[in-house]
N, C-alpha and C positions, 0 to 999 in steps of 0.2 A: 832531253825530258823525255820518258816515255808515253806513248799514246794508247795507256791500256784502258780504252772503251770499251765498251759502257763499264762506268764504277760509281760508288757512292758516293757523292758528293756531302751529302751531312744526312744526317739523323734525328727526326723531329719527335719531339711528347708533349701530350695535353694529358693534364690529368692522370699521369703516371706515378706512383707509390717511388717514394728515393729521387725522381727527378721533377715532377710537377710538369711544367708546361718550359720545355728546354728546346734547344739545337744545337748539335752536336758537327759543325764542320771537320770531313773526315780527310786526312793525308792522301793522296793519291798511291803512297806504298806502305804506309804506316800510322795507323793511331791508336795511340797508348791511354787507356783508363786506369788510375791508379787511385789506391787508397784505401781505409781499413775495412775490414769485414763488416757487413751493413750497411755500406755506401753506394750501393747502386749498381756497382761496376759489372757484375755478371748479368744484371738485368739485360746488358747491350746486346749480349749475344740472344738471349731468349727472345729479344725484342726483334732482331735482326732475322732470327730462325721463322717466328710469327708470320714476318712479314713475306719472307721467300716461299715457307710451305703451308702455311694457313696453319685454321687451329684445329683440323680433322688430324694431323700427323704431329703436332707440335707437343714435346715434353720439355720440361724445362733441364736445362743441360747441367745444371746445380744440385748438388746432392745437399738438401738442407734437412732442417730439424721437422719438416713438413712437406708436405705435395705441395707445389707452386704450380698453380693452375692459372687458366687466362686470365679470367676473371680477378684474380688474386692479384695481378697487375695494378689494378685502380685503389686511387687513394679512396678508402673509405669514408663515407659522407654521413655527417649526424643527422638524427631525424628519419623522415621517409624519403630526402631526396634522393633521386636513382643516380648511381655513381655511372659514369661514362666517361671514357678516353681515347685518344688518338695517339697510334704510333706510324711514321710514315718515311720514307727514304726518298729524298732527290736525288734521281741517277742522272748521271751527266753522259747522254750518249756521242754530245760530240762537245767541241770546246764551247762552253755559253749555252748548251742545249740541254733541258731538262726533262725528264719523264718524271712524275711523283707516284709510287706506291705503296699501299699502307694497309692498314686493319683499325676498323673502328671496334669497340669494346664495349658493350654494358653490363652492368653488376649483376644482372639477374641469368646471365648465360656464359658458360663456358665457349659458346659458340663464336668466332670473329667475323665479322664482314667485311670482304676484301673490296679495295677501292683503286680507283685509278682516276690522276687529275693531269690532262693534257690541253695542248691550245686549241685543236680543232674539233670537229664534230663526227669524224669517221673512225670508229671504234676497231677496227680492223688494220688501218695503216695509221698510228699514232701520230699526232704532231708535236713537237717538242716546245716548251715554254723559255721563254728568253731570259729568265731569270727564276732562282728556286724559290719555293714555296716556304715558308715559314712558322712556327706554330701559331703568330699572333694572327696569320692570314686567315685561320679556319677559328679563330675565335670571333663571334660575331656580338657586341652588345656584351662583353665580357661576360658569355656564357657559352657554357660547352654544350652545343646542341646537336640533335640525333643525325645520322648519317645521313638519312633520305630528305629531313629540313637543309640540312647542308648544301647538300647536292642542287635543289633547287634556289637557294641563297645565293651562293657565291656568284658574281658576277665575270672577275678578272681573268675566270677558267672556265674549263669543262670536266666536272666530276660526278663522276659516276660508281654504283657499286656492281659487284658482279658475284655468280655465283663461283666457286674456288675453279670448278674445270676453265670455264670461260675467261676466270683471270688469267690461270697459268697458259693457256691458249695463247693471249694476246702478248702475254711477256715473251713466249717462246717465239711466237710471229714476229715481234718486233725487235729481235736480239737483244732484250733483258736478261734473259736466260738463257744457258747454251743446252738446256737440258728440258726433254717433252713432259714435266710435270703432270700433264694429263694422264700419264700412264701411272698406275698405283704402285708399281714396283719401284718405277724409278723413281718416284715421289718419295715412297719409305725409305729407298737406299740413300736419297740426296739430305734428306733429313737425320739420318742416323749418322752421316759424315759429318754434317755441319754439329750434331753432339758430340761427334768422337773429339773434332778439332776441341771443342770446347770441353773436352777434358768429363764429360758428364755422363752419367748411367753407365760407366764401366765397359769399356770396349773387349768385346770377348774375341777370344781368338782360339777357339776350339776349331776343330775342322771342320763341322757342319756348320757353325755360325758365319766361320770365314769364307767356305763355298757359298751360303746364301747370301754373304756380303758380295761377294766379288760376281756372280755371275746371275745371281734372280732366278726366275726362275720360269722366263719367258720362253726359252730355248726347248726346256722338258716340256713345257707343257704345248708348244707346237706339235711335238714330236707326237707326244699323247693325243692330241686332236687328230693328227693326221693318222696315226694307228686306228681310233675307231671307225675313222671313215673306210680305211682298207679293209677292215675286220667286216663292217657290217657288209661290204661287198664278196668277201669269202665269204659268208655265213649263206649269202643270198644263192650265191652258185649252188654249195651244197645242199642247201633247201630245196633246191630247183629239182636236184638229182633224187631226194628221197621223195619230191610230190610226185615226181613223174613216176616212180616205183609204185609210191603208196598208191597213185592213182588206177594202173592199168589192175593191182588187186581190189581196189574199191570196185572197179567195172565188172569183174568177175564175179565179185559177191552180190552185187546189185542188182547185175540183169537179169538174172533169176526171178527176184524179187519183184523187178518192175513188168516182168511176164506174167507172173501168177497175179497182181494186179491185174495187168488188162484183162484177162480169162474173168476174175472175178467180176470187175466192173461190167462186162458184158451179159454175165449172167444175172446180176441185180436191174439190170437196167431193163431188160425185159419183161421181167418182174413188173418193175416201174411204170412202163408203158401202157399195160395192162390198166393197172389200177389208174391211171392218167387219162385214158378214154373211157373208163366206166364212172368216174369223175365228174368230168366235161357232159356226158349225156344225160347222168342224174341231174345236174343242176340244171342245165338245159332246159332239159323236160319240166322241171321245179317252177322254171322261172316262166316260161309259156302256161302252165295251168294259174300259176297264181295271176298272170296279165290276164287271164281270161276270167279268174274269178272278180277282179278290179273292175272289169266291164259292165256285171252283173250287178255289181254294187252301185257302180255309177249311175245304170237303170232306175235304180230303186231311188236313188236320193233325188234324182230329177224329177221322180213321181212326187216325192214328198215335198219338195220343194215347190211345186205346182199347186198341190195341194194348200201348202202355208200361205200361196199369195190370194187361195181363193177365199179363203178362212180371213185374211186382212181385209179381203172386200166386203165381206160381209160385217166385220166389225165396221166397217167405214160407212157401211149401209147405215146400219143401226144407230153409230156416231151422231151421224146426219140428221137422224129423225129424233135423238135426244137435243142437239143443240137447236133445233128448231123450235121444240116443247120448252127450251130453256128463254128462248124469246117471246114465246107467248105468255109463259109465266111472269117474266121481268113487265109484261105491258099489262097483266092482270093486277101486280103490286102497286104501280102507278096508278092504274085507274082507282083502285081501293082507298089508297093513299089521299090521293085529291080529294075523295067523296069524303071523308070521315077527318079532314085536317081539324077542322075547327073541336072536334071532341077528346082532345087530349088533356084535359083541364080536369074533367070528369074524376079520370082516375084519381088524382092526388086528394080533390074534394071528397072523395069516398073513401080513400085512405084517411082523412085527418078527423071523418066524422066517426069512421070505425074505431079510432084510439079513443075518442071520446066516449064511445059507447062502454068501451072496453074498462076505463078507468072508472064508469058507472056502476058496471059493475062488480068491482072490486071495492069498492065502498060501499056497496050494499050489503056484501058481506062483512066489512068492520063493522059496521052499525048494527047490523044481527049481532057477533060476538060480543058487543060492547053496552049491550041495550040501547042501541038507539040513539046514545050519549055523546057527542062531539069531545066534551073535555075528557071521558075515559081511552077514547079512542086516541088522543094525543100524547095522554100518559101511558097508555102502552106503547105507542112508536118510540118515545123518548125511551124508556127502557130497553125495550128489544134494540136500539141502535147503540145503548152505551155496552150493553153485552158483547153487543157482533163487534164494536171497536176493540174492547180489550181482548177478544179472542184473537182478532187479528194481530194484533200489538204484539203478543205473546207466542204467535206462530213465529212471526219475524225475527223477535229476540232467541227464540229457538233454532230458528235458521242461520241465526248470525254464529252463535256456537257452535254450532255445527260445521259450520263452512271453515272457523278456524280449531276445528279440531280440540275443544276445549268443553263440550257439554259433559263429557263423564267426569273431567277433573273438578268442572263448575258444582254437579251435582254433588261430589265427596265433600267438597272444600267450605269453609267456614264461612265464604263470604254469601252463599246460600240461607245458612241457617242462623248466622247474627253479622249481618254487614256492615253496621256501627260498631261492633267490638274489634271485628278483624281488620278495619280501615284504620284503627286505633294501634292497635298493636302490630301490624304489618312491620313498621320499619323493626321494631323489636326482634321479632323473628327473623328477620335476614339477618340482621346483625348477629345472632344466636347462632345461625347456620355458616356464618363466615369466621365466627371463633372457633368451630369445631374443624370448619377446612383449616385454619392456621396452624390450630394444635397437631392435626392429622397430618398436613405438609412439614412440620417440624419432627413430628415422628417418623415421617418419611424419610427424610432427611437424615435423621438420627440411626436410622437400619441399612442406609446404604454405607458398605464399608469402601465402596470404591469413591465416594463421594468426601473432596478434601474438608470440608465444614463439617463432616459427621464429628462429633463427640466423639463415637466408638472408637473410630480410627485412631484418637487421641488415646483413648482409654485401652486401647489393645496392646500399644506399645508404653505406657506410662504406669497401669494399674495391675494392681494383681489380682489376678482371677482366685476362686469366684467371688463376684461383687456381691455387697450384700444389698438389700430392698434400699435402703436409704440411699446409696452411691448409684444405685441405679436410675432411681426416680428422681435425684438430682440431676442425672446427664440429660434424662429425658427432658425433665422441666425447663434446664438453661440452652437446650437444645436449638428453640426456636429464638433465640436472643443470636445465635451464631457468633465465628470468631472475627468477622471482618466488621471493622469499623462502620455505622450506617452514615448514609447524608446526614448533613444538619438541619435540613428540610425537612428530611424524615426521622428525626432523632428519637434515638431507643438504647436500650442498654446491648451491650456485647459482653464477648467473654473471651478477650484474646490470650489472655494466660490460664488455660484450664486446672493449670499445675496448682496455682497460688488459692484457687477456690476450692481444691480437694485436700490442701495442706494440711490443714487442721481441721476439717470437716465434722469429725465426734463430737471437738469441744465447742464447736461453733453452734452445735443443734441445742435449744435452750427447751423444748417442750415438745413431746410426742403425744399426740392423739391416736385415736384408732384410725383415722381420715389419713394421717400423715404427720407433718413435724414444721415447728418454727423454726426458720434456718437464720443466724445472727451474721449479718452482711455489713460489719462496721459501724454496728448500733442501729441498722434497719433491719426489723423483722420480717422476714417473707416466708409465709407458710407454703409447704409444697405438700401435694396431693401424692401420697404413694400409688406407684405406678400399678395399673390393673393386671399386667403380664408380664412376670418377672423372666426375661430370657440368658441373662448376663452371669447368673448363679451357679457356672462351671466353671471346673479346672482348668480345662485347655481352653483357650482362646481361639484355635483353630475350629474345634468342633461346635462354636457358635454359628459361623457362616452358615451352614443351612437352615438353622434357627431365625436367625437376622435374613435369611431369603423371605422365609414363610410368613415372617411377622410383617415385612414391607408388602409382602403380596397381598396380606388380609388389610393392612393400612390402605393401600391404592385401592380395594377393590370399595372400602367405605368411603374414600375419597370420591372415587367417579361417583356410587350411589348421591352423595350430599350436594356435588355438581349438577350432579341431573336435577335433584329434587330442588335446589334454589333457582337454577334456570326456569325450571318446568313454574316454579311459585311465580317467579318475575315476570314471565312468559302471559301467566294467567289475570294477574292483575292489570299488565299491559294492554291485553286484549278487550277486558272487561271494561277498564276505564276508555277504552276508544269509543263505546258504547253511549248514546246520549240517553239521559234520565234514566242512569242505571238503576237507582234503588227501585223506583216504580215498579220498574221491569221484573226486578227480583220477586217484590210483592206479587205480582200478577202470576209469577214462575211456581212460587208458593202453592198457588190455587189453580195451577195447570189441570188436573184432572177435571174438575167441575166445568172450567173453562172450553176446554178440550172438548167435552162432551156436548156443550151447549149447540142449538143449530136454530137458526133464525127463520122465523115465519117466510114461507116463499113468497108472498107477494110483498114482503118488506124488503127480498133480497136487491142488493145494488140500487135500494131505494134511497135518494137525498130529499134533505128538509123541505129544497125547494119543489122536487116530483112530487113527496107527499100535499104539499100546501095546495099544489095545482090541480091533484085528484079531488080534494076536497072542495075546490071550488070550483070544479066541473059539475060535480054532483049538484052544486046549487041550481044549475041549470039544465037538470036532468029533464024535465019534461020540454025543454024546445029542442036538445040532442036528440033524443029517440024520436020527435017528428021530425026533423031533418033528414036522419038514417032512413027512414020508411019513404020518403021523398026523392033520395038520391039512389037508393039501392035498385030500382027498378032500369034509371036509365045508366046506372054502371053494367048490369046482367048484358044489355043489349052492345054495351061496346065491348064488352070481354070476349061475345059472341065474335064481333068484326075484327077484332084482335088475334081470336084464335085461329079465323081462316085466313089471316095476315101472313100469322106465323107458320101454317103450313105453308103456304107459296113460297116464305122465306129460306126455309127447311128445304123444300124442293131445287129452290136455286142452289143453296149453298150444296147441297149434293152434287148436284150437275156440276157446278163450278169445281167440286174438288175432285171430280172425275178428270175433267176435259181442260181445266186450267190451273194446273198446281200450284200451291203455296200462292195463289190472286184473291184478297179478299172482295175486290170486286171487277167486273169487265164491264165493257159499254156492249150497248146491244151491237153496236156495230164492229166491231170487235170479234164479236159470235158471228155475225151475217158473214165476217170476212172468213173465217175459219171453216163456216158453212161452204164457201165456195171453193177453197182449196181443197177439201175434202170431196167435195163433187168431183171437180179438176182429174184427183188422184182414183177416184172411185172408175171415172171411164176411161184411164191409163190401164188400171188392171182389167176392167171388164173387155178391153182389146186385146192386151197381153194374153189372157186366157182362151179368149177366142182364136188368136193366133195357133196358141197350143193346142188348141182343139179338146178343152179339158170337158173332160162328161159329167158334167154337172148331177145327173139323174142317179149316176153309179155312184156318187160320191155322198149325196143324199142319202140313197137307200144304205149306205156304209154306216154313216155319222150323223141321221137322224135326228138322234136324242142328244147330242153332242153339240148341237149348232142351235138348240131350242130359243137359248138367252144368250145377252151378250156376255154373260159372266161365264158360262158354259161355252161360248166362242174362244174368247180370251185363255181359259183352260186349254182348250184344245190346240189354238194357236202355239202354246209353251210346250206340249207334248208332243207336237210337230217337231217344234224346235229342239227338244229334246233329240228325236229321233234323227234328225238331219245330223244332229253333234254326233249322234253315235256312230251312224253313216261314216260320217266324217273320218271320226279314228281308224273306223275300219278300214277305209280307205289308205289311210297312214300306214297302218299295219300293214297291209298289202305292199305297199310301195317300201317299206323296213325290208318286206320276205325278199321281193324283186332285188331291191338293191344287195342285202346278202347273196342273195343267187348270182348276182353278176359280178359280186367281188370273188366267189368263187369260183365261179367259171375264169374270170383275169387271174385270181393265183394258179389257177390249172395252166391257164396259157403261160403265165410266168415258168412254174416247173417245167411247161413242156420246150419251153424258150432256154431254160438254164442247164436241164438236164440232156435234151434230146437237138437242141439247136431249132427246135419247132418242126424237126422231123417226121412227128408223129400227126398225122391229120387227123385235125378234129372238126368233123362236119356237123356233129349233133343230130342227123335225121334218125337217130336210134333210140328207141324207148328204154330208159334203167329206170325200175322204180323203187330199188333197194340203194339207199347211198352207201357206198362203199367204206365211207369212214365209220356206219354202225355196226354191231355185232361183236365189239371188245376182241380179244385175242385171235378171233377167228375171220375176224373180217378181212377186204383186201387190203383195205389200208395198211393194217397191222403185220399183213405178211409182206406189203410192200416196202416198210418200214424194217422189219426185222432182216432183210436181204439188204437192205441201204446199210443198216447198222451192223452187220457183219462184213459188208464191205470196207464201212470206215473202220471198225475193231482190227480189219487187217493192217489196213493205212498207219494206223497208231501202232501196230505191233511193229511193223518196218521201220518207221521213222518217228522216233520219238520225241524228235526237237525239230519236226516238220513245222514252219514257218507258217502254213495255212490249215484253214479249218477243215470241218468233213467234206466239205464241198470241193476240195481238190480235183483235178482233174489227171487224166493220165501226163496229158503235159506238163503241170504244175509238177507231178510227181518226180518225171525224166528229167524235168530241171533242176529238180531238187537232190535227187538219188545221183543223177550223173550230169553236173553243172557242165563240168568240160564238153560232153557228146552232145548236149542238151545246152546251149547259152540261153536260150529263152523259153517259155512254156508253149510257143505254138511250134508241134510238132505233127507229122505226118503217122500217123500209130502203124501204119502198114509199112512202113519202113524205118521203123526201130531197130531192127536186128542191124539191118545193113551199116546205120549210122554206128553202132557200138563197136562192127570191127573195123570200119574206118580209121575211129579214133586209136583204137589198140594198135595200129599199125603205124601211124604217126608219133605216139609216146615212145613207142620201141626204136624208131629213127632219132628220137631227140635223146634220149637215154644214149646212146651211140655216140653223140656229139660233144655231150659235156665232159670235159678232160679236166687235167689239173694245172687248170692256169692260172690258180690263185695264189700258187706259192712264190712266184715272182712277186708280188706285191708285197707278201711281208719281207722277202729280204730287203726291199728298198727301205722300210723303217728301221731296220737294223743298221744299213748304210749310214744312215742319218744320224744314228745314237754313235756309230763311230766316230763320222766325221767330226760331231761335235765335243765327242768327247776329245779327239785328238787336237782340236782348235784351243779348248781350255787347258793341255797341258800345254800347248804351244804359249799363251798369255801367261799362264803363271810363270814359265820361263823369262819371257818379256819381262814379267814386276819384278824379278829375282835379279834380272839385269839393270831394270831399270835404279832398284836399291843398292846395286854393288857400284856406281859411280861415285868418283871421287867426291864429288861435290854433296854427296848422299852420307859421309861418314858423320858417326854418332860421336859422342866425348867417348875417351878411353881407347879409340881407336875399333871400336863397333861401327858393325853395319846390320842393319836389317835382313834377313832372309827367309824368302819364300819358297818353300820345295814341296813338292809331292810324292806320296807313296802308293804303289799298286795297293788296291783292294785286298785284302786276304779272301772276303766275303765274296766279292764277286770279281773272280779272277777276269784280265783281261782275255785271254785265252777264248772264253765263253764267246767274246762277240764274234771271232774270227770263223771258229768251228760250228757254230751254230748258223752262219753265213752259208757258209761252204754246204753243211750236211741240206741246208735246205733245198739246194738243187737236185738232191735224190729224191725229194717227197714223191715226184709226179710217178715215180716207179716204184712207190713205196717201199722202199730199203732202205738198210741202214738204222740209221736213227729211228726214223717214221716208221719201220716196219710193224709195231707193234699199236700207230697211231692213225689206221688207214680209216675209222670209223670215228675217231674224234672229230667233232664239230667245234668245240669252243677251243678257238685258238689259245686263250691263254691258259690254260692246262697243257695244250701241246707244248708253249714255251716252256713252264715251270717243269715239265713232264723232262723235257730234253736238257732243260738246265741243272736236272738232281742227276741226271745221266752222266752228263760231262762235271760231275763232283762237286754239283754247288750244294748249299743248305737245304735244309727241310722246309723252313721258314723263310719265304719269299714271296712278293707279289710283282705282276707284271709291271704296276709302275715303277717299282726299283729297276728292272733289269733295263727298260726304258730312260732310266735318267742316265745321262753321261755322268752324273757326279758320282753315281756309287762305284765305278770303278778306281778312284783314288780318292785319297784323305791327304790335306794339308796340314804342313809343318811350318809356322810362323815363330822367328826366334832372332836374338841376338846372338851373333859371332863375331870372334875378334879375328883378326887377319889370319891369325892359324888354323883357322876355324872351332876354334874351341868355343862352346857355346855360353853364354854369359848369361844370368836370369836378369838383370841390367836394375839400376834405378828408376824411381820414379820418372826422372825427366827423361832419362835413355827411353824408358819401355813408352813414355808418350811421343818420343820425337819418330818413333818406329810407327807408333801407328800413324801417326800424321802422313809421314811418308805414302804409307799402304791407303789410307786415306785419297792422296792425292792420285794412287796409281789406279786405283779406281775409278776416281771421276774421269780419269783420260780413257777408260773403258766405256763410261756411259755415256759421254759427250759425245752432242752429234759433229764429227768433224768437218774442220771449217768452220763451225758454227759459233759467232761473237754471243759475250755472257758475262754478266756479273761473274768474278774469281774473289771470293773473300775466305780468309783464313783466320777464325777467330779463333784466339789461344787464352786460355785461362790458367791463372796462377804462372805466369810466365816467367816472373821472377825464377821459381824454381827447376827452371830447364836449362839453367847455366849458360853454358857455350852451345849449347844445341840449339837455342834460341836464333843464334847468329845464323847459323848454319841455314834453320828454316827461313830467316831473313833473306838471306842470300837467294835460298831456292828460289821465294815468294816472289823475289824481284825480276827474275831472270825468268818466272812463269806469268809474269802479270797478275797476280795474285797481290789484292790488298790485304794487309794484317791486322786485326783487331787486338790488341792483346789488355786483358784485364790482369792487374796483379797489385798487390800491396806497395810495390816499388816497382819504378818503368824497369824493364827488364833490358838486357843489353845495352850495349853504346849509345849515348844519347847523340843525334848530329842538328847541326843547323839547321837545314833542310830537309830531311828526311824524315820528317815524323811532325805529328801534332801531340800533344800532353795535356790531357785532363786530370787535375788531380780532385780526387771526390772527396767530399765530406761526409760525416756520418748524420744521414739523415732519414733512420729508419724509423723514428719515433719524431721527424718534425712535422710540422703544420705548415700552411700555406704563410702563416706569420712568421716562424720561424725557421725556415726553410733558407738554409745554407747554400747560394751557388757555388758549383765548381771554380778551381781557378785552370783559366787555360793559357796552356804557352804556345806560341805559332812561332816556329823560328826564335827570331831574337824579339818576339814581342809576349810579354806575359801581362795578362791582365783577369780581373775578377769579375769583369762585366763582359761576357763572351758575345750578349746581342748588341754592344757597341761595338765589338771588333768586327762582326759581320756585317753590321751599316756602314762604319768605313771602310770593305773592301774597297779596293779599285775595280776596276774593269780588267786591269790586265793580269789581276791575281786568278 
């Protein structure tokens, strides 16, 4: 029994179309899947391909009606349920030791997730399981779960998903596959071989496809990479030679420019040094002068501050005097108040008797004007009061009308002229307005040709124009009823079928008058008034639209005016009736001219009945009242005199309080005394301070005698001195600013000296300079210095257009930029510039002499590699051809596959040897390279050399360095006598399969174990070729998986397993018919039961 481990123990599916949830045990040699088309047998090869290569390179091996993608393998789900499925292999790596590899598929993507199941936790070195995993083991609770959930759920083993490269690396490291599928070229080749075994996608035997299939691109890419690296080295050497030559030329060109720049710099710096000295001296002199001026202003400021302190002292002295006066006056008020505390009632008594005396004087006038009769006086008072009340009521009513904006409307209305009549007819008047509005709204709708209810619309479509006056009047009359049925609660007539109304209109007219006509409506006569304006008496209905529009505008204007009028009427009535006793006030309004001109006697103005009666009663006691008045008059005059004196004292107190105690209504004497003591202390301190300052009081008094005569003038003088002090402070600030400006100018000048001359100019500042060197415009010292500097800068710009420095560049920076190899930094000794240049020129000349032709040998090694790989490929081709010629590789009909090469006519082999030989002479620039001595581009050198040796014009360097360019492959079937046979499909497939085996032998790692499988589709068509492949596979330890309608080749008892598939392409979970399994002498329809009953020895 063969030990062909690792090998496929079983293939399992979950949720896969035509297979559902299935397990297929594989025989170690051969497993057959047979059945009709659509039974799912070809999908076996696709599932194995997907598990081994992943979804990235997966392509279905079977040509179908439509493209079969990864997610197309899944069973379609009804509704919104997401389709999921698994396919996996139990790989038996040793007897009864298994590793599971597989793919998880979701219906939303063609990208499958790869997974591995093992017994351990180390994913670099896998631990095998002791029994295989079947589909039921991965179905949890009868549900197909996601891969991530399943990895977390299962407990009996370790399951993990991987990215494709990691997955393939683990398979390779653990000897499950013998190919390193992490390499994209190897992966593509392996996927192509699997599909070619399965007769899918058409195996291409053209020369270029065969070369790609057999040899790939790895070695060609390695040669190209090496070439690119070596070309860079060659280019660098040649560039060095050019660079040294160019540098010598550059030095010869630029040293004159550098020396000229040095001379111009010396010239401009001499002029600029003079400018800097003058500028420093000017601003130093200006600063010193300003400092002296500031000292003088400070002296004035101190004097004014001392004078201000003296004024403050004088103000304090006067304030103390006033505060003492305040205390004295407060004492006088208290004394007078105490003395006359019992005289307060006299004022009230005298005021009361004075009022009674006035009332008697008013009554005297009434008696004189009314013949001394009290009855006449009372009648006169009543009449005058009534007139005044009516006038006030009228004014109140008029104000109400005006406030509600109805005064004008009321004066013009019938409410004023005839209240009773207007009130009786108001409802009828409003109803008349509403009828007019209803009729106008009907006419508005009638004239609106866009309104579906307009009878004009109906007339335009159904009546013959022009319309008669009767027809138009009828239309307008019935428009108000409309065409739509009204609600039963608001029942009225309507015209649902105008055509019936107009059908016999002339017959139904029973009588005409000058205003209208009577219309018979089924026995009911209705009078219709003639329309005032006739607009439908035109021949063309189209021409009436403009007339209708104007007619509608006129109707809308009338409607608007009527609505305003009815609103005004309603508003007027509502507002009037909100006023109480309206009718009486309307009658007063009618007499408004007379009432408004009435003026009541002055003595009666604002006099009530009670006040009038009081005056008459007082008049009855006239004699006694006048006697009391004379008695109290003298006593009141004495009280008034005392009160006037007291008021004077109080005003004096208020004035002093306002001055010394702001916002205080009253202040206790003790508070005033405390302020006197406080001010006295401040006064002593100021007197002491002025004494210390030796203030000349006499001199100050002589100057300000008039200004200090009163406290008001002192206060004014204090504020004047404050203003003067503020002015002096501002002047000092201005001087400080000027000093600061001068200091900044001095610092800038010192900075210029440091930047331009490294502070070599001695700036002492003891020389007086009165003229600012910046002044004077074009002729100023600054302008001359700047022009000299600008001339230097312009020269710099001329010689260094791309200079990385600005106009402040030093000679060192210029030297570094112009000649960077001579002066590697900007720090240079300007006196040694010429010597440094001479030394660098000598060094460059020596370096050029040392650069030789050491580049040529490197190119030779690249083409040696091309030649060696080319010879290696020819050897492999011969080896494959010998493999195909062996006796056990014979195809039916005495045919054998043949793989031979022909040397390319486009890329002759002798080009390689000739080019390599002539490369040796390139150092002396002779032979082939005699005209290429200045060519730096090695690609061009190579192509020109190729063309000189007879090569074509259209060629790329990559093709010249491709070992497969120099030969073509021929793959064919040959009889024993070497005659070529086109071959049948079976013969061609057998030949392709043999070539695939040969290709696998080229890419497999030598001595590396791994799965060896050969999936063969439609195997029954191979005939006896299948037996040849079967024997070859057994010898090479391959597992054969065949897919055919009928089992191919001979059926043996112990050499194969057979699955007879049923047609399940349209089946669902209920109608699915499982395959029939034949396992040696055991035939079963229940494969799962068979798997469960397998003995441990099987």
